[in-house]
All heavy atoms as an XYZ file, in Angstrom:
931
protein
N      21.039     39.738    -54.869
C      20.928     39.668    -53.426
C      20.573     41.051    -52.886
O      21.085     42.065    -53.343
C      22.234     39.165    -52.831
C      22.191     39.061    -51.323
S      23.722     38.416    -50.664
C      23.165     36.828    -50.173
N      19.690     41.064    -51.918
C      19.247     42.324    -51.335
C      20.265     42.843    -50.318
O      20.882     42.060    -49.591
C      17.906     42.140    -50.636
C      16.722     41.750    -51.517
C      15.499     41.471    -50.654
C      16.418     42.828    -52.526
N      20.387     44.146    -50.280
C      21.269     44.757    -49.285
C      20.541     44.798    -47.945
O      19.324     44.598    -47.867
C      21.645     46.193    -49.693
O      20.457     46.996    -49.666
C      22.279     46.236    -51.080
N      21.274     45.075    -46.890
C      20.670     45.193    -45.559
C      19.600     46.281    -45.543
O      18.550     46.113    -44.932
C      21.738     45.489    -44.501
C      22.568     44.269    -44.178
O      22.170     43.147    -44.474
N      23.725     44.499    -43.582
N      19.870     47.382    -46.226
C      18.915     48.488    -46.290
C      17.624     48.039    -46.993
O      16.522     48.345    -46.539
C      19.532     49.685    -47.011
C      18.595     50.848    -47.147
N      18.200     51.610    -46.069
C      17.965     51.358    -48.231
C      17.354     52.539    -46.482
N      17.209     52.409    -47.790
N      17.760     47.302    -48.087
C      16.589     46.818    -48.820
C      15.797     45.820    -47.976
O      14.563     45.850    -47.969
C      17.011     46.168    -50.137
C      17.515     47.155    -51.165
C      18.142     46.463    -52.366
O      18.861     45.477    -52.221
N      17.865     47.000    -53.544
N      16.495     44.950    -47.278
C      15.816     43.987    -46.408
C      15.059     44.693    -45.287
O      13.935     44.319    -44.965
C      16.827     43.000    -45.816
C      17.377     41.947    -46.765
C      18.514     41.181    -46.096
C      16.281     41.008    -47.213
N      15.679     45.710    -44.721
C      15.029     46.476    -43.660
C      13.792     47.188    -44.196
O      12.745     47.189    -43.545
C      16.018     47.475    -43.054
C      15.527     48.263    -41.854
C      15.096     47.336    -40.722
C      16.617     49.212    -41.369
N      13.888     47.767    -45.387
C      12.733     48.427    -46.003
C      11.607     47.415    -46.244
O      10.435     47.714    -45.993
C      13.119     49.070    -47.339
C      13.773     50.416    -47.212
C      14.007     51.014    -48.590
O      14.592     50.386    -49.462
N      13.547     52.243    -48.764
N      11.955     46.252    -46.746
C      10.962     45.211    -47.008
C      10.291     44.761    -45.715
O       9.076     44.576    -45.663
C      11.631     44.022    -47.711
C      10.667     43.012    -48.248
C      11.366     41.937    -49.071
O      12.204     42.277    -49.928
O      11.058     40.756    -48.839
N      11.064     44.598    -44.659
C      10.522     44.208    -43.362
C       9.565     45.271    -42.826
O       8.472     44.955    -42.351
C      11.653     43.954    -42.361
C      11.229     43.575    -40.951
C      10.452     42.254    -40.963
C      12.437     43.480    -40.047
N       9.957     46.529    -42.916
C       9.087     47.618    -42.463
C       7.793     47.674    -43.261
O       6.719     47.899    -42.711
C       9.819     48.953    -42.538
C      10.835     49.128    -41.451
C      11.492     50.484    -41.526
N      12.498     50.609    -40.487
C      13.607     51.312    -40.614
N      13.851     51.968    -41.737
N      14.467     51.367    -39.628
N       7.897     47.463    -44.568
C       6.713     47.466    -45.424
C       5.775     46.326    -45.036
O       4.560     46.518    -44.953
C       7.130     47.341    -46.888
C       5.966     47.383    -47.854
C       6.422     47.227    -49.298
O       7.558     46.834    -49.586
N       5.534     47.532    -50.221
N       6.339     45.164    -44.771
C       5.531     44.009    -44.361
C       4.865     44.277    -43.014
O       3.682     43.982    -42.833
C       6.416     42.754    -44.279
C       5.703     41.489    -43.902
C       4.732     41.020    -44.953
C       5.478     40.601    -46.183
N       4.630     40.202    -47.286
N       5.583     44.846    -42.071
C       5.008     45.178    -40.766
C       3.866     46.177    -40.914
O       2.835     46.046    -40.269
C       6.084     45.727    -39.830
C       7.028     44.692    -39.310
C       8.162     45.304    -38.494
O       8.663     46.386    -38.798
N       8.570     44.597    -37.453
N       4.034     47.172    -41.772
C       2.983     48.161    -42.002
C       1.761     47.505    -42.637
O       0.625     47.821    -42.276
C       3.495     49.294    -42.884
C       4.465     50.215    -42.191
C       5.082     51.235    -43.144
O       4.951     51.135    -44.363
N       5.777     52.216    -42.572
N       1.988     46.610    -43.578
C       0.889     45.907    -44.240
C       0.086     45.087    -43.232
O      -1.148     45.129    -43.223
C       1.453     45.007    -45.346
C       0.423     44.251    -46.125
C       1.060     43.294    -47.127
O       2.157     42.785    -46.921
N       0.361     43.044    -48.211
N       0.773     44.359    -42.360
C       0.093     43.545    -41.352
C      -0.643     44.421    -40.339
O      -1.774     44.111    -39.951
C       1.089     42.621    -40.642
C       1.689     41.511    -41.486
C       2.748     40.760    -40.683
C       0.629     40.568    -42.010
N      -0.020     45.500    -39.933
C      -0.665     46.391    -38.963
C      -1.873     47.089    -39.578
O      -2.900     47.253    -38.918
C       0.330     47.425    -38.427
C      -0.210     48.254    -37.292
C      -0.730     47.448    -36.104
O      -0.196     46.375    -35.803
O      -1.715     47.910    -35.476
N      -1.792     47.465    -40.840
C      -2.934     48.069    -41.537
C      -4.100     47.073    -41.593
O      -5.247     47.430    -41.323
C      -2.538     48.502    -42.948
C      -3.688     48.985    -43.771
N      -4.274     50.216    -43.585
C      -4.371     48.381    -44.769
C      -5.269     50.348    -44.434
N      -5.355     49.256    -45.167
N      -3.801     45.824    -41.930
C      -4.831     44.788    -41.976
C      -5.456     44.596    -40.594
O      -6.671     44.547    -40.452
C      -4.225     43.473    -42.470
C      -5.184     42.319    -42.432
C      -6.200     42.210    -43.361
C      -5.060     41.342    -41.461
C      -7.086     41.151    -43.321
C      -5.941     40.281    -41.411
C      -6.958     40.180    -42.356
N      -4.617     44.518    -39.577
C      -5.102     44.314    -38.214
C      -5.997     45.470    -37.771
O      -7.050     45.272    -37.188
C      -3.919     44.163    -37.257
C      -4.311     43.739    -35.862
C      -3.111     43.796    -34.916
N      -3.574     43.928    -33.555
C      -4.047     45.054    -33.016
N      -4.122     46.161    -33.716
N      -4.464     45.079    -31.766
N      -5.579     46.712    -38.053
C      -6.368     47.886    -37.667
C      -7.697     47.953    -38.406
O      -8.688     48.440    -37.870
C      -5.584     49.172    -37.913
C      -4.606     49.502    -36.814
C      -4.107     50.938    -36.931
N      -3.667     51.289    -38.270
C      -2.399     51.297    -38.679
N      -1.442     50.996    -37.836
N      -2.088     51.619    -39.908
N      -7.728     47.477    -39.661
C      -8.962     47.508    -40.456
C      -9.986     46.497    -39.939
O     -11.181     46.670    -40.148
C      -8.649     47.229    -41.924
N      -9.522     45.484    -39.255
C     -10.417     44.453    -38.710
C     -11.168     45.020    -37.502
O     -10.720     45.968    -36.864
C      -9.600     43.232    -38.296
N     -12.298     44.424    -37.187
C     -13.049     44.835    -36.004
C     -12.301     44.488    -34.726
O     -11.333     43.721    -34.740
N     -12.750     45.058    -33.626
C     -12.059     44.855    -32.340
C     -12.001     43.387    -31.931
O     -10.985     42.928    -31.415
C     -12.716     45.689    -31.258
C     -12.492     47.174    -31.443
C     -12.636     47.905    -30.139
C     -12.419     49.385    -30.336
N     -11.040     49.767    -30.458
N     -13.062     42.621    -32.153
C     -13.036     41.215    -31.753
C     -12.043     40.434    -32.607
O     -11.332     39.561    -32.108
C     -14.428     40.587    -31.825
O     -14.922     40.629    -33.146
N     -11.970     40.750    -33.907
C     -11.003     40.088    -34.776
C      -9.581     40.493    -34.395
O      -8.677     39.657    -34.374
C     -11.303     40.411    -36.237
C     -10.557     39.617    -37.292
C     -10.720     38.117    -37.085
C     -11.026     40.007    -38.680
N      -9.381     41.773    -34.053
C      -8.066     42.227    -33.597
C      -7.632     41.453    -32.361
O      -6.481     41.014    -32.260
C      -8.103     43.718    -33.262
C      -8.175     44.632    -34.439
C      -8.265     46.090    -34.014
O      -8.014     46.447    -32.864
N      -8.637     46.950    -34.948
N      -8.553     41.288    -31.421
C      -8.235     40.565    -30.181
C      -7.846     39.123    -30.481
O      -6.889     38.597    -29.886
C      -9.426     40.604    -29.226
N      -8.551     38.488    -31.399
C      -8.218     37.107    -31.751
C      -6.860     37.031    -32.455
O      -6.067     36.142    -32.180
C      -9.306     36.496    -32.636
C     -10.624     36.260    -31.917
S     -10.489     35.123    -30.512
C     -10.103     33.599    -31.330
N      -6.595     37.977    -33.355
C      -5.298     37.989    -34.037
C      -4.160     38.182    -33.040
O      -3.093     37.593    -33.191
C      -5.258     39.086    -35.098
C      -6.042     38.807    -36.379
C      -6.100     40.063    -37.248
C      -5.443     37.647    -37.143
N      -4.400     39.005    -32.027
C      -3.369     39.255    -31.014
C      -3.041     38.006    -30.207
O      -1.976     37.919    -29.607
C      -3.802     40.384    -30.074
C      -3.794     41.738    -30.765
O      -3.192     41.868    -31.850
O      -4.406     42.672    -30.209
N      -3.947     37.040    -30.179
C      -3.730     35.801    -29.423
C      -3.023     34.722    -30.234
O      -2.690     33.672    -29.700
C      -5.068     35.242    -28.935
C      -5.765     36.122    -27.933
C      -7.126     35.569    -27.569
O      -7.416     34.394    -27.782
N      -7.973     36.412    -27.015
N      -2.815     34.955    -31.529
C      -2.248     33.938    -32.403
C      -1.016     34.455    -33.133
O      -0.864     35.655    -33.347
C      -3.294     33.481    -33.440
C      -4.470     32.810    -32.835
N      -5.562     33.508    -32.369
C      -4.723     31.505    -32.599
C      -6.444     32.656    -31.884
N      -5.957     31.430    -32.006
N      -0.190     33.519    -33.545
C       0.947     33.820    -34.408
C       0.409     33.785    -35.841
O      -0.134     32.772    -36.268
C       2.032     32.768    -34.185
C       3.256     32.991    -35.036
O       3.458     34.125    -35.527
O       4.010     32.019    -35.237
N       0.537     34.891    -36.575
C      -0.010     34.946    -37.921
C       0.848     35.844    -38.801
O       1.634     36.645    -38.315
C      -1.458     35.450    -37.903
C      -1.612     36.871    -37.441
C      -1.565     37.313    -36.146
C      -1.784     38.028    -38.247
N      -1.713     38.676    -36.109
C      -1.863     39.141    -37.377
C      -1.909     38.231    -39.617
C      -2.040     40.433    -37.853
C      -2.093     39.522    -40.078
C      -2.157     40.599    -39.197
N       0.705     35.681    -40.094
C       1.447     36.505    -41.042
C       0.937     36.281    -42.450
O       0.120     35.400    -42.699
N       1.426     37.075    -43.370
C       1.041     36.967    -44.781
C       2.308     36.948    -45.623
O       3.245     37.687    -45.345
C       0.091     38.109    -45.208
C      -0.439     37.910    -46.615
C       0.736     39.445    -45.082
C      -1.817     37.360    -46.668
N       2.337     36.055    -46.616
C       3.469     35.959    -47.527
C       2.919     36.171    -48.938
O       2.167     35.340    -49.450
C       4.176     34.590    -47.430
C       5.396     34.557    -48.330
C       4.554     34.280    -45.985
N       3.268     37.288    -49.534
C       2.767     37.649    -50.853
C       3.215     36.627    -51.900
O       4.390     36.290    -51.971
C       3.264     39.048    -51.250
O       2.905     39.961    -50.218
C       2.684     39.508    -52.567
N       2.259     36.137    -52.677
C       2.564     35.249    -53.798
C       2.962     33.836    -53.446
O       3.288     33.045    -54.332
N       2.945     33.447    -52.174
C       3.418     32.117    -51.767
C       2.303     31.076    -51.699
O       2.561     29.915    -51.443
C       4.119     32.199    -50.413
N       1.065     31.493    -51.932
C      -0.055     30.568    -51.847
C      -0.329     29.847    -53.153
O       0.425     29.964    -54.127
N      -1.417     29.129    -53.180
C      -1.854     28.374    -54.346
C      -1.979     29.299    -55.560
O      -2.640     30.328    -55.485
C      -3.205     27.712    -54.026
C      -3.787     26.931    -55.150
N      -3.245     25.749    -55.579
C      -4.871     27.160    -55.920
C      -3.969     25.278    -56.571
N      -4.974     26.120    -56.798
N      -1.304     28.946    -56.637
C      -1.334     29.712    -57.894
C      -0.997     31.189    -57.706
O      -1.596     32.067    -58.302
C      -2.675     29.552    -58.585
C      -2.925     28.136    -59.030
C      -4.094     28.039    -59.926
N      -4.211     26.651    -60.381
C      -5.132     26.222    -61.192
N      -6.039     27.065    -61.648
N      -5.174     24.971    -61.547
N      -0.060     31.454    -56.784
C       0.430     32.810    -56.581
C      -0.420     33.694    -55.687
O      -0.158     34.888    -55.559
N      -1.432     33.115    -55.037
C      -2.245     33.898    -54.108
C      -1.433     34.259    -52.874
O      -0.454     33.581    -52.547
C      -3.474     33.084    -53.653
C      -4.546     32.801    -54.686
C      -5.604     31.875    -54.096
C      -5.172     34.087    -55.175
N      -1.847     35.291    -52.153
C      -1.206     35.551    -50.862
C      -1.443     34.357    -49.929
O      -2.506     33.740    -49.967
C      -1.945     36.788    -50.332
C      -2.607     37.399    -51.514
C      -2.880     36.286    -52.467
N      -0.459     34.025    -49.134
C      -0.560     32.920    -48.174
C      -0.655     33.519    -46.778
O       0.267     34.208    -46.324
C       0.657     32.011    -48.267
C       0.689     30.839    -47.294
C      -0.428     29.841    -47.619
C       2.044     30.153    -47.322
N      -1.781     33.288    -46.113
C      -1.968     33.769    -44.750
C      -1.737     32.586    -43.818
O      -2.430     31.580    -43.919
C      -3.380     34.337    -44.563
C      -3.530     35.225    -43.331
C      -4.556     36.306    -43.614
C      -3.913     34.469    -42.115
N      -0.726     32.704    -42.978
C      -0.415     31.640    -42.019
C      -1.010     32.001    -40.664
O      -0.997     33.159    -40.263
C       1.103     31.433    -41.883
O       1.696     32.636    -41.410
C       1.721     31.044    -43.217
N      -1.513     30.990    -40.004
C      -2.146     31.195    -38.705
C      -1.886     29.962    -37.853
O      -2.098     28.837    -38.297
C      -3.644     31.410    -38.904
C      -4.492     31.775    -37.704
C      -4.048     33.104    -37.104
C      -5.951     31.867    -38.117
N      -1.403     30.182    -36.642
C      -1.058     29.078    -35.747
C      -2.008     29.070    -34.550
O      -2.099     30.034    -33.810
C       0.386     29.227    -35.268
C       0.901     28.023    -34.501
C       2.389     28.101    -34.278
N       3.160     28.292    -35.494
C       3.499     27.317    -36.349
N       3.114     26.091    -36.124
N       4.219     27.593    -37.418
N      -2.738     27.951    -34.426
C      -3.648     27.743    -33.303
C      -2.980     26.827    -32.287
O      -2.081     26.056    -32.630
C      -4.944     27.054    -33.773
C      -5.793     27.899    -34.669
C      -5.701     27.789    -36.047
C      -6.707     28.790    -34.145
C      -6.498     28.553    -36.884
C      -7.509     29.563    -34.970
C      -7.406     29.435    -36.344
N      -3.457     26.859    -31.042
C      -2.971     25.915    -30.035
C      -4.044     24.865    -29.747
O      -3.987     24.173    -28.744
C      -2.542     26.641    -28.761
C      -3.657     27.474    -28.159
O      -4.773     27.486    -28.704
O      -3.400     28.113    -27.125
N      -5.019     24.772    -30.642
C      -6.107     23.823    -30.484
C      -6.508     23.274    -31.856
O      -5.970     23.708    -32.879
C      -7.310     24.493    -29.807
C      -7.816     25.688    -30.553
N      -7.233     26.930    -30.448
C      -8.818     25.826    -31.443
C      -7.874     27.781    -31.230
N      -8.833     27.141    -31.851
N      -7.447     22.354    -31.867
C      -7.947     21.764    -33.106
C      -8.603     22.846    -33.967
O      -9.286     23.729    -33.471
C      -8.963     20.671    -32.792
C      -9.563     20.041    -34.033
C     -10.362     18.847    -33.684
N      -9.411     17.778    -33.414
C      -9.749     16.545    -33.103
N     -11.007     16.212    -32.988
N      -8.829     15.631    -32.891
N      -8.412     22.749    -35.272
C      -8.957     23.718    -36.213
C     -10.367     23.306    -36.608
O     -10.615     22.163    -36.962
C      -8.070     23.802    -37.473
C      -6.679     24.294    -37.099
C      -8.705     24.688    -38.535
C      -5.656     24.116    -38.190
N     -11.285     24.264    -36.544
C     -12.653     24.068    -37.022
C     -12.867     25.042    -38.180
O     -12.802     26.259    -37.989
C     -13.660     24.331    -35.908
N     -13.096     24.517    -39.377
C     -13.213     25.377    -40.545
C     -14.462     26.255    -40.528
O     -14.564     27.202    -41.295
C     -13.170     24.538    -41.822
C     -11.846     23.814    -42.071
C     -11.916     23.012    -43.352
C     -10.677     24.789    -42.103
N     -15.401     25.952    -39.627
C     -16.589     26.803    -39.504
C     -16.495     27.727    -38.287
O     -17.477     28.337    -37.891
C     -17.860     25.955    -39.448
C     -17.876     24.993    -38.265
O     -16.831     24.830    -37.596
O     -18.935     24.380    -38.025
N     -15.309     27.873    -37.729
C     -15.067     28.777    -36.601
C     -15.411     30.211    -37.028
O     -14.897     30.694    -38.043
C     -13.593     28.671    -36.209
C     -13.208     29.533    -35.033
O     -13.776     30.629    -34.858
O     -12.303     29.131    -34.291
N     -16.275     30.909    -36.285
C     -16.652     32.281    -36.657
C     -15.451     33.225    -36.797
O     -15.444     34.107    -37.655
C     -17.565     32.725    -35.510
C     -18.098     31.457    -34.931
C     -17.004     30.435    -35.110
N     -14.419     33.034    -35.973
C     -13.207     33.845    -36.086
C     -12.534     33.615    -37.431
O     -12.151     34.555    -38.125
C     -12.239     33.523    -34.945
C     -10.822     33.953    -35.202
C     -10.489     35.301    -35.301
C      -9.816     33.011    -35.368
C      -9.183     35.703    -35.549
C      -8.506     33.412    -35.608
C      -8.191     34.751    -35.704
N     -12.415     32.365    -37.837
C     -11.766     32.028    -39.094
C     -12.582     32.563    -40.280
O     -12.020     33.083    -41.243
C     -11.589     30.511    -39.197
C     -10.701     29.993    -40.304
C      -9.328     30.644    -40.278
C     -10.571     28.473    -40.181
N     -13.902     32.476    -40.200
C     -14.759     33.004    -41.263
C     -14.651     34.527    -41.349
O     -14.573     35.089    -42.448
C     -16.206     32.573    -41.041
C     -16.449     31.060    -41.084
C     -17.891     30.745    -40.729
C     -16.077     30.490    -42.435
N     -14.622     35.199    -40.211
C     -14.459     36.657    -40.203
C     -13.096     37.049    -40.767
O     -12.970     38.023    -41.516
C     -14.635     37.203    -38.790
N     -12.075     36.273    -40.432
C     -10.737     36.530    -40.950
C     -10.702     36.338    -42.464
O     -10.096     37.141    -43.183
C      -9.723     35.607    -40.263
C      -8.263     35.815    -40.630
C      -7.802     37.225    -40.271
C      -7.399     34.765    -39.927
N     -11.358     35.308    -42.956
C     -11.419     35.071    -44.403
C     -12.118     36.230    -45.113
O     -11.670     36.681    -46.172
C     -12.132     33.754    -44.689
N     -13.210     36.719    -44.540
C     -13.920     37.855    -45.138
C     -13.041     39.100    -45.168
O     -12.966     39.792    -46.187
C     -15.204     38.148    -44.360
C     -16.306     37.161    -44.627
C     -17.583     37.499    -43.876
O     -17.813     38.701    -43.578
O     -18.342     36.570    -43.594
N     -12.384     39.389    -44.059
C     -11.516     40.574    -43.985
C     -10.339     40.443    -44.946
O      -9.963     41.408    -45.616
C     -11.020     40.772    -42.558
C     -10.334     42.088    -42.321
C     -11.254     43.286    -42.458
O     -12.410     43.218    -42.016
O     -10.801     44.303    -43.024
N      -9.764     39.257    -45.033
C      -8.636     39.026    -45.939
C      -9.067     39.227    -47.391
O      -8.342     39.853    -48.179
C      -8.073     37.622    -45.734
N     -10.240     38.710    -47.756
C     -10.715     38.880    -49.131
C     -10.997     40.341    -49.454
O     -10.748     40.783    -50.560
C     -11.959     38.022    -49.380
C     -11.619     36.575    -49.562
C     -12.423     35.893    -50.651
O     -13.348     36.499    -51.209
O     -12.107     34.730    -50.935
N     -11.507     41.088    -48.478
C     -11.756     42.519    -48.707
C     -10.448     43.284    -48.884
O     -10.392     44.268    -49.612
C     -12.547     43.114    -47.543
C     -13.984     42.659    -47.504
C     -14.712     43.182    -46.276
O     -14.217     44.044    -45.553
N     -15.889     42.644    -46.034
N      -9.398     42.817    -48.223
C      -8.104     43.511    -48.273
C      -7.268     43.076    -49.471
O      -6.745     43.911    -50.205
C      -7.312     43.249    -46.978
O      -8.098     43.672    -45.866
C      -5.986     43.989    -46.978
N      -7.110     41.761    -49.671
C      -6.191     41.245    -50.684
C      -6.865     40.470    -51.810
O      -6.193     40.035    -52.728
C      -5.161     40.325    -50.030
C      -4.267     41.009    -49.055
C      -3.385     42.008    -49.312
C      -4.168     40.748    -47.653
N      -2.745     42.382    -48.151
C      -3.207     41.620    -47.120
C      -4.796     39.853    -46.801
C      -2.863     41.638    -45.791
C      -4.457     39.870    -45.469
C      -3.507     40.749    -44.972
N      -8.163     40.221    -51.709
C      -8.816     39.312    -52.653
C      -8.674     37.900    -52.117
O      -8.391     37.700    -50.932
N      -8.857     36.887    -52.960
C      -8.750     35.503    -52.480
C      -7.387     35.240    -51.831
O      -6.367     35.750    -52.279
C      -8.906     34.668    -53.754
C      -9.605     35.565    -54.709
C      -9.176     36.963    -54.373
N      -7.415     34.455    -50.760
C      -6.219     34.154    -49.981
C      -6.149     32.650    -49.744
O      -7.169     31.986    -49.577
C      -6.274     34.904    -48.620
C      -5.158     34.487    -47.703
C      -6.241     36.397    -48.832
N      -4.945     32.129    -49.736
C      -4.687     30.739    -49.385
C      -4.293     30.728    -47.909
O      -3.379     31.439    -47.506
C      -3.548     30.202    -50.256
C      -3.262     28.731    -50.061
O      -3.970     28.059    -49.277
O      -2.312     28.238    -50.697
N      -5.011     29.957    -47.094
C      -4.698     29.854    -45.676
C      -3.836     28.620    -45.415
O      -4.103     27.548    -45.965
C      -5.981     29.700    -44.843
C      -6.707     30.979    -44.591
C      -7.668     31.427    -45.470
C      -6.445     31.735    -43.464
C      -8.356     32.602    -45.243
C      -7.122     32.918    -43.224
C      -8.077     33.351    -44.116
N      -2.838     28.773    -44.573
C      -2.074     27.655    -44.020
C      -2.333     27.705    -42.517
O      -1.842     28.588    -41.818
C      -0.588     27.787    -44.326
N      -3.157     26.782    -42.043
C      -3.600     26.768    -40.651
C      -2.853     25.680    -39.897
O      -2.961     24.498    -40.222
C      -5.114     26.519    -40.594
C      -5.968     27.455    -41.441
C      -7.405     26.976    -41.469
C      -5.860     28.877    -40.929
N      -2.125     26.085    -38.887
C      -1.368     25.150    -38.068
C      -2.109     24.937    -36.752
O      -2.653     25.867    -36.183
C       0.029     25.703    -37.775
C       0.897     25.836    -38.985
C       0.839     26.977    -39.769
C       1.762     24.820    -39.347
C       1.637     27.111    -40.896
C       2.570     24.940    -40.468
C       2.510     26.083    -41.240
N      -2.112     23.705    -36.282
C      -2.745     23.400    -35.002
C      -1.722     22.785    -34.070
O      -0.601     22.494    -34.477
C      -3.912     22.431    -35.203
O      -3.438     21.122    -35.429
N      -2.144     22.548    -32.838
C      -1.271     21.888    -31.879
C      -1.187     20.391    -32.101
O      -0.456     19.699    -31.411
N      -1.938     19.880    -33.081
C      -2.007     18.432    -33.301
C      -0.974     17.890    -34.272
O      -0.664     16.714    -34.251
C      -3.400     18.058    -33.817
C      -4.496     18.380    -32.819
C      -5.862     18.069    -33.381
O      -6.113     18.367    -34.567
O      -6.678     17.520    -32.634
N      -0.473     18.736    -35.184
C       0.439     18.258    -36.216
C       1.362     19.387    -36.664
O       1.072     20.561    -36.444
C      -0.346     17.702    -37.429
O       0.570     17.264    -38.426
C      -1.254     18.747    -38.019
N       2.448     19.014    -37.309
C       3.378     20.011    -37.838
C       2.971     20.476    -39.231
O       3.460     21.490    -39.715
C       4.798     19.458    -37.886
C       5.354     19.145    -36.530
N       5.707     20.123    -35.630
C       5.597     17.972    -35.906
C       6.142     19.562    -34.513
N       6.090     18.257    -34.657
N       2.098     19.704    -39.891
C       1.663     20.033    -41.240
C       0.420     20.915    -41.191
O      -0.524     20.620    -40.462
C       1.347     18.759    -42.030
C       2.563     17.855    -42.177
O       3.668     18.390    -42.389
O       2.402     16.629    -42.071
N       0.394     21.971    -41.993
C      -0.766     22.866    -41.959
C      -1.954     22.295    -42.724
O      -1.796     21.493    -43.639
C      -0.252     24.130    -42.649
C       0.762     23.613    -43.627
C       1.427     22.450    -42.921
N      -3.126     22.742    -42.341
C      -4.332     22.520    -43.135
C      -4.357     23.669    -44.124
O      -4.278     24.833    -43.731
C      -5.599     22.548    -42.247
C      -6.859     22.540    -43.094
C      -5.582     21.402    -41.263
N      -4.443     23.357    -45.405
C      -4.482     24.396    -46.432
C      -5.904     24.529    -46.939
O      -6.545     23.529    -47.286
C      -3.543     24.046    -47.586
C      -2.075     23.965    -47.211
C      -1.425     25.298    -46.943
N      -1.334     26.147    -48.097
C      -0.277     26.232    -48.902
N       0.789     25.506    -48.671
N      -0.293     27.041    -49.935
N      -6.412     25.740    -46.984
C      -7.771     25.995    -47.462
C      -7.825     27.409    -48.039
O      -7.179     28.313    -47.531
C      -8.818     25.796    -46.332
C      -8.609     26.783    -45.210
C     -10.240     25.874    -46.855
N      -8.577     27.556    -49.107
C      -8.739     28.859    -49.723
C      -9.842     29.645    -49.020
O     -10.835     29.058    -48.570
C      -9.077     28.719    -51.210
C      -8.024     28.013    -52.059
C      -8.538     27.810    -53.478
C      -6.726     28.797    -52.073
N      -9.685     30.962    -48.957
C     -10.700     31.801    -48.321
C     -12.049     31.628    -49.011
O     -13.090     31.620    -48.348
C     -10.270     33.272    -48.356
O     -10.004     33.697    -49.688
N     -12.045     31.445    -50.320
C     -13.298     31.254    -51.054
C     -14.020     29.994    -50.589
O     -15.246     29.964    -50.522
C     -13.036     31.171    -52.563
C     -12.556     32.467    -53.155
C     -13.729     33.258    -53.701
N     -13.390     34.636    -53.944
C     -13.060     35.136    -55.126
N     -12.976     34.348    -56.169
N     -12.816     36.420    -55.232
N     -13.277     28.953    -50.274
C     -13.890     27.716    -49.780
C     -14.506     27.957    -48.411
O     -15.624     27.513    -48.139
C     -12.838     26.584    -49.702
O     -12.282     26.385    -51.009
C     -13.454     25.295    -49.201
N     -13.800     28.661    -47.536
C     -14.337     28.957    -46.210
C     -15.622     29.768    -46.282
O     -16.537     29.569    -45.488
C     -13.308     29.725    -45.370
C     -12.095     28.939    -44.910
C     -11.079     29.884    -44.272
C     -12.484     27.848    -43.950
N     -15.694     30.681    -47.242
C     -16.837     31.581    -47.338
C     -17.968     31.034    -48.208
O     -19.025     31.647    -48.292
C     -16.374     32.939    -47.878
C     -15.366     33.658    -46.989
C     -14.854     34.915    -47.669
C     -15.957     33.963    -45.629
N     -17.753     29.888    -48.836
C     -18.763     29.299    -49.719
C     -19.936     28.777    -48.884
O     -19.808     27.808    -48.144
C     -18.129     28.168    -50.527
C     -19.064     27.581    -51.567
O     -20.291     27.785    -51.472
O     -18.562     26.901    -52.471
N     -21.078     29.422    -49.012
C     -22.275     29.036    -48.247
C     -22.683     27.590    -48.534
O     -23.142     26.886    -47.646
C     -23.447     29.965    -48.585
C     -23.245     31.387    -48.146
C     -23.245     31.527    -46.633
O     -23.921     30.807    -45.919
N     -22.467     32.466    -46.133
N     -22.518     27.129    -49.772
C     -22.904     25.753    -50.116
C     -22.051     24.751    -49.339
O     -22.540     23.754    -48.863
C     -22.770     25.519    -51.620
C     -23.760     26.336    -52.439
C     -23.401     26.300    -53.875
N     -22.064     26.903    -54.003
C     -21.368     26.927    -55.108
N     -21.830     26.386    -56.202
N     -20.185     27.499    -55.153
N     -20.757     25.053    -49.194
C     -19.876     24.149    -48.451
C     -20.302     24.090    -46.990
O     -20.389     23.032    -46.395
C     -18.424     24.630    -48.569
C     -17.476     23.789    -47.797
C     -16.903     22.618    -48.196
C     -16.995     24.026    -46.471
N     -16.099     22.130    -47.208
C     -16.135     22.962    -46.137
C     -17.206     25.029    -45.538
C     -15.492     22.890    -44.917
C     -16.567     24.947    -44.327
C     -15.719     23.889    -44.030
N     -20.619     25.245    -46.415
C     -21.036     25.265    -45.006
C     -22.357     24.541    -44.819
O     -22.571     23.863    -43.832
C     -21.137     26.709    -44.490
C     -19.764     27.278    -44.201
C     -19.866     28.521    -43.405
N     -19.691     29.645    -44.320
C     -20.031     30.873    -44.054
N     -20.585     31.179    -42.921
N     -19.824     31.828    -44.925
N     -23.259     24.675    -45.794
C     -24.541     23.986    -45.701
C     -24.329     22.473    -45.727
O     -24.914     21.743    -44.941
C     -25.457     24.413    -46.854
C     -26.754     23.677    -46.846
C     -27.840     23.948    -46.079
C     -27.085     22.518    -47.613
N     -28.837     23.042    -46.335
C     -28.391     22.152    -47.276
C     -26.404     21.773    -48.571
C     -29.040     21.066    -47.843
C     -27.030     20.681    -49.133
C     -28.337     20.343    -48.769
N     -23.447     22.004    -46.597
C     -23.160     20.562    -46.670
C     -22.565     20.069    -45.355
O     -22.894     18.989    -44.884
C     -22.215     20.252    -47.835
C     -22.888     20.265    -49.170
C     -22.018     19.639    -50.224
N     -20.744     20.310    -50.419
C     -20.511     21.288    -51.279
N     -21.498     21.751    -52.017
N     -19.332     21.825    -51.387
N     -21.675     20.851    -44.772
C     -21.052     20.445    -43.507
C     -22.077     20.375    -42.388
O     -22.053     19.481    -41.554
C     -19.940     21.417    -43.125
C     -18.732     21.368    -44.022
C     -18.087     20.001    -44.028
O     -18.251     19.224    -44.966
N     -17.368     19.686    -42.987
N     -23.015     21.328    -42.345
C     -23.989     21.365    -41.249
C     -25.069     20.292    -41.406
O     -25.729     19.942    -40.448
C     -24.618     22.741    -41.141
O     -25.394     22.997    -42.297
N     -25.235     19.744    -42.609
C     -26.263     18.733    -42.823
C     -25.783     17.338    -42.448
O     -26.541     16.394    -42.489
C     -26.738     18.753    -44.277
O     -25.692     18.350    -45.149
N     -24.532     17.196    -42.069
C     -23.989     15.871    -41.716
C     -24.308     15.520    -40.292
O     -24.434     16.218    -39.404
C     -22.483     15.847    -41.900
C     -22.143     15.889    -43.362
C     -20.662     15.775    -43.537
N     -20.398     15.835    -44.978
C     -19.212     15.850    -45.490
N     -18.158     15.797    -44.737
N     -19.042     15.899    -46.777
């Protein structure tokens, strides 16, 4: 079991990690992140990938330019990431890998429908 001091250190480290990621993003991405509840959980994603949680108050569009920019920034920072996207429509998240979001072939198939 972790001591209070260890928990506080872990919390500070997590806050620094999130703030570093936010600062590395462009201003428009920073503004979008500031409008949403988001976080990262190391090792909690698919096959031990980082899990990036993001809560929207509207329907999720997997081709949203903000989401694609976030996937690119996340991959540059942490490598592949598992997203858990929450919307105002359901309590269950949409799970998608950053690689899937950034896959040009997938986007081409979606746009041809």
